[in-house]
N, C-alpha and C positions, 0 to 999 in steps of 0.2 A: 504493500500500500504506500509506504514511504517512497520506494523506488519510483513508482508511477508518478507521484507528486513531484519528485525531483525532475523527472523527464519532462513533465508538463511545464515546470518552472523554467527549464532551459530553452523552451520553444520561444523563438523571437516573435514579437507581435504579428508581423506580416506572415508568419507561418501558421498562425492559428486559423482554424476553419471559419469561425464567425467573423473574424476581422477581415479575412480575404473575401468572404461572402458580402459583407457590408460594403467594403470598398469597391468590390467588383460591380455590385448593383448600383452603388452610389455614383461610381465613375460613369457608368452607362447613362444614368439619369441626368447627371451634370452635363455630359456631352450633348444629350438631347436638349436640355435647357439652353445650352450655349447656341445650338443650331437654331432653336426657336427664338432665342433672344436676338441672334444675328438677323434672322428673317424679319422679326418685329422691328428692329432698328432700321433695317433697309426699307421696309414697307412704309414705316412712319415717315422717314425722310422723303421717300419718293412721293408719298401722298401730299405732303406739304409743298414739295417742289412743284408738283402738278397744279396745285391750287394757285401757287404764286405765279407760275408761268401763265395761267389763264388770266389772272388779274393784270399782269404786266402786258400781255398782248392787247387786252381791251383798252387799258390805259394809254398805251403807246399809239394805237390806231386812232382812238378818240382824240388824243391831244394833237396828233399830226393834222387832223381835219380842221382843227380850230386855228392853226397857225397860218399867217399871211405870208405867201411865198415872196412877195415883193419886199416886205419888211426884212425877211431873212436874207435876201440877196443884197440888201443895202449894207449889211454888216460885213465889212471886208478887212478893216485894219484896226489896230489897237485904239486909235482915236475915236472910233465909233462906239466905244464903251460908254461915252457920255451922251450918246444920241437918244432921242425920244423913243425910237424903235427898240433900242436895247433896254431902256428902262421899262417900257410897257411889257415886253416879253419876259423880263426878269420878274415883274410883279405878277404876271399871269402864271409863271411857273411856281412862284411862291404860294399863290392861292391853291393851285393843284396839290402842292405838297402839304398844305394845311389840311386838305381833305383826306390825304393819304399819308398818315404819319410815318409809314414805313419807307416812303420815297426818300432816298439819300441824295440823289442828284438828278438834274434834268439838263440835257445839253443838245445843241443842234450842230451837226457837222455838214460841211459843204465839200463836194468833191474837188480834187486838184488834178493837175496834169501829171503828177508824179504817181506811178502805179503803187497802190497799196496804202497811200497816204491820204488823209483828209485834213480839213482845217476847221478850227472852232469858229462858229458864228456867234454862239452864246453858250455860257456854261453857268448853271446855277447849282450851288452845293449847299447842303444843310450845315456842313462844317468843313473846315479846311480851306485851301486856296483854289479858286476856280481858274480854269484856263483862260488866257487872253484871247480877245477877238483876233482872228487871223493866225493864231498859233497852230503850228502843224502837229499832227498826231499820227503815229504809226498804227493804222487800223488792223494790220495783220496780227497784232497782239490779242485781238478778240476773235471769237469764233464766228459771230454773225453780223458784225457791223457792215462789212462790205456787201454781204448778201442783202442787207436791208434796203439798198438802193434799187432793188428789184421788187421786193415784197416784204411785209412785216416779218420780223424774226425775233424769237425769244430764245436765249441761250439755254442749253440743256443742263449745264453744270454750274454749280455754285463756285465762285472764286473768293479768295481771301486776300485782304490787303491790310494796311495798318489800321483801318477803321472798322474792320470786322468782315463778316461774310456777306456776299451780295449776289444778286442775280440780275442780269441786264436784258432789256428788251428794246427793239428798234422798230420804227415804222417810217416809210418814205413820205416826204413832203412834196406835193405836186403843185405846179402853177396852174393857171387857167387853161392851158393847152394840154394838161395831163402829164407834162414832163416832170421828172424828178429833179428838183433843184437842191435838195438837202435831205437829211434824215434826222429824226428826233430820237434820242436815246434816253432811257430811264434806268437808273440803278436803284433797286429796292433791297432793303435789308432782308437777310435770310434768318432773322432772329427766330421766326416761328419754326423754321427747319431745325435750327439748333435746339430750340425748346422741345420739339418733337423727338429729336434724337436723345436729348437728356431724359425725357420721360421714358422712352424705350429702354435706355440704359439703366435708369433707376428701377424700372419694373423688373428688368432681368437680374440686376444685382439683388433686389429684394427677394425674388424667387430663389436665387442662389443661396442667400442667407437662410431663408426658411427651409430650403432643401437640406443645407448642411446641418441645421439644428435638428431637423427630423431624422437625418441619417445618424447623428450622434445618439439621439434618443433611441432610434431603432437598433443601433449597434449595441447599446447597453441592454435593451430588452432581449435582443437576439443572443447576446452573450449569456444572459441569465437563463434563457430558454434552451440554449444549445450547449454552451460551454459546460455548465454544471452536469447535465446528464452525460455528456461525453466523458467528463472527468470521472464520474461514477462508473461508467462502463469500462474505462481504461483501468481504474483501480481494481474493479472486480476481476477483469481478465488477467491483470498482472498477478493478483493473488492466486487465481486458479493456476496460472502458469508456474507459480512458485510452490504449488502443492497444496494450497489451502482450498480444497474442493468444496468446503462448506460456504465459500464466499458467494454472495449474491449481489445483484445490482440494486434490488428493492426499488425499482423505477416503475411507477404506475403512470403510463402515458398512453394516449390513443393514436399516436402518430408513428412514423417509421422508427424513431428512436425507441419508443416503447416496444414495438415489435422486435427490434434487435435485442433489447434488454431481456425480453421474455425468452427469446431463443437462447441467449447466453445463459440465463438462469436454468433453462431446461437442459442445456448441454452440461452445465455444472452438476445438476442433479444426476444426469446419466453417468457422468464421470465418477461422481461420488459413489453411486450404486455399483458401478463397474469395479471401482477400487475396493469397495467393501466385499464384493463377490470374490475378487482376485485374492484379497487378503484372507478371506475365509476358505476359499478353495485351496490357497497355497498352504494351508495347514494340513490338508489331506493329501496333496500331491506336491511334487517339487514346484518351486516358483517358476522355473523354466517351462514346465509342462502347463502350469496355470496360464502363463502368458500365451503359450502356443494355442491352447484350447480356446481361451477367450478371444484371441486374435483370429480365430478361424483356421489356424495352421494345421490343426489336427485333422481337419476334414480334407486335407489335400491328398491323402492316401499314404500307404506305407512306403518307406524308403529303405533300401539296403545300404548299410554303411559299416565301415570298420570302426569299432569302439573298444573301450576297455571296460569290462564288467567287474564290479566289486560286490562280493557277497560275504556277509558276516552274520554270526549269531553269538549268543552268550554261552560260555562254557558252563556246563552243569546247571543250566537254567531250570530244569525240572526240579532239581534238589532245592534250589533257592525259592522257586515259586511255591513249593509245597510247604515252605516254612512260614509263609506270610499269608494273611487274609487277602482275599481278592482285591479289596480296595487298596491295600498297600502294594500289591503286585502291580496294579495299574499305575500307581504313583511312581513306583520305582522305574517301570518301563518308560513312563513319560519323561522322567528326568534323564534317563539313558538316551532315549531317542532324540530328545531335544538337543543334547550335547553332540551326539554323533551326526545328526543331520546338519547342524550348524557347521561342523567341520567339512562335511561333504560339499555343502553349498559354498564354503569359503574356497574350496579347491575346484570350483566350477563343475562339480558333479551334479547329476540329476537323480534324486531318489525316486525309484519306480514303485516300490512297494515296501510296506512294513508287514512282515509275515510272522506273527507271534512275537518272538524275540529276535527275529532276523531282519536284516536290511538288504534289499537289492537295489544297487545304484549303478548307474552307467555314466561313463565319461565320453563325450563326443556325440551325444544325442539328448534332446532334439536339436540343440545348437551344435554346429561343428566345432571341434576343438583340435587343433593341429597336434598338440603334445598331450593327447588324452592319456597315454600310458604313464607318463611321468606324473601327471596330475593325480591319477588314481593311486599310484604307489605312495606319493607324498601324503595323500589323504589317508591311506591305510596306516602309515606311520603316525600321523597326527592323531588319528582315532585311538590308537593304542596308548599314546602319551596322555591323551585327555582322559581315557579310562583310568589310568593310574592316578590322575588328579582326583577323579570322582571317588576312587577307593579311599583316598586320604580324607576326603570330605565325609564319606559315609563312616569311616573309622572315628572321626572326631565327633560326629553327631550320634554315634551309638547304633546306627542302623545296621552296620556290618556285623554286629553281635549275633543277629538272627541266623545268618548263613554260616558264621564261624562255628556256631554250635552244631551245625550239620556237617562239619568237616570241610567247608569251603573257606579257605583262608582269605582269598581275595577274588573278587569278581574279575573274570577274564573274558576275552573274546577271540574267536577264530575268524580269520579273514582270508578269503581266496580272491586272487586277481588274475584275470586272463584277458588277452587281447584277441579279437576275432571279428568275423562278420556276423551281424544281426539284422533282422528286419524290425524297424521301429515304426510305430504308428498306433492308430486308434483301434482298440479291440472291443467289440460289443455290438449292440444294435442301435437303432435310431433313438431310442428313449434312454438308454443307459450304456455307457462305454467308458473305457479307461485307456490311458496311454501306457504302452508296454513295449518291451523288446523281446523278440523271439529268435531262437537259433541255438545251435550247439554250443556257442560261446558261453551262453548263460549256464548250461549244464556243467561245463568244464569248471567255471568259477565256483559253482556249488560243490563239486567234487573236491576241488582244491581246499575249500573251506573245511570240509569234513576230514581230509587227510592230515590237517594240522593236529587233530587228536591223536592219530596214529604216530606221527613223526615227532610230536612234542614241540611243535612250533606254534607261532601265533599268526604269522603272515606267510603265505605261500604264493609265489608268482610263477606263471608259466614261462617257458622259453620264448614264446612269442612276445610276451610283455617285456621280458628282460632285454630282448633284442631291440626293442623300441625305446629303451631308456637312454638318457644322456650318460656319458662315461662316468661322471662323478657319482651319479645315483646308482648305476649298474655295479660300481665297485663295492658298494655296501652289501650286495647280495652274497649269500653263502649257499653253495651248491647243496641240494638236498637229495641228490640221486635221481634215478629214473623210476617212474611209477606208472602203472597202467591206470589211466583215468577213466577211459571209456572202453566198454567191451568191444572186442573186434579191432581195436586200434593198438599199435605198438606202444610201448612205454614212452612217457614224456619226461624230459629233463625238467626238474623243478628247482627252484631256489627259494631260500627263506630270507626274511629281513628281520 
């Protein structure tokens, strides 16, 4: 549980699921808001520009119709600035500007012989310095001024200067014959365009701010709604992986996380039950066999394999068991079997059966074991040493007094070890079966165990087992002669340890 918390604590914020989900969704929405804001900004500006262009067109055309062409043509040089025609036109332009507060300047331009250039006839400005009568002006600097000598023109784009943003419109001034003698130009402030752009920008930024706040709140809520359940699921799975099969998520939800949590809890229950069965089953068969059966391996069929078989029983067991009540006999055997099977397990052996006071074990099945002969011999020696330790404990506890009175000084065991081929697999029917090994090798090990009584030895190993031992272990063996183990077979060379 602590390990899972440490792992979660090491996750960087952008590696967390709820953070990435919030930011991923939020980034998408913010991009969408940005696109909508951009469109809103553009549409607002274009709408105001369209309105302004319409007003400019009407104002320029209407003003051009009110101007006297003869008065315009009379204004040629700077000295004409003080003429009555100039004063009257200036006053007229001022009145127009009073009615249209957004008008910044009104001017009249006359054509020249110089291509692209025009000349001021009159220039009225709301602020700043007006152009002088007769002053030249480069008309190529504007988009529509020269085109206005043919027809009314309103520029399509707003321009900026030291006095702000403006939009210009032009209309031709005609004389009595219909000839164009000049053009009138009007510059109007684009303050409404700027205001519309500011409104669109403010709206977009407000939407952004609200969205960010909502995303923060949503991230916190998502974190509580997702992060905590995930932490509980991780903690439970970490505990289960660590062997705490009773760990549960205890998460009651109706969404996908709840479904996942219930599946994990059910898995843990199944694992706990399986472990309980394996632990219980492992008391009656070897743990290797229990794993193989519970894992379905026992159903794969019998296999022929070279193994080393160990068979042992207690010397003068009948005499000892007759000295004790049945309950005490059972307790004694349980103590003995517990110690002996632990030794066999420690040497990678598999206990096949407990037969009265006897133990049948195999090394090399169900799991393959390359050095099965050496493991079996070492296990036999360790079993004898452990039995010596048990005798000392029984002597100290007074239990040994019972069989000593029957002439059994110390409890001993006979062990036979043989290496050969066996068939290992499940024996029985569909409803009840057991794992076992069959073959002559099992009978030989039993015969060797019995020959210990005749030869006065405790451990007998066959020549096949001796040949498979490493040199340092084989050097400890003492030849025990040749003996007929099975009827119809020649005598076998045996060794004792």
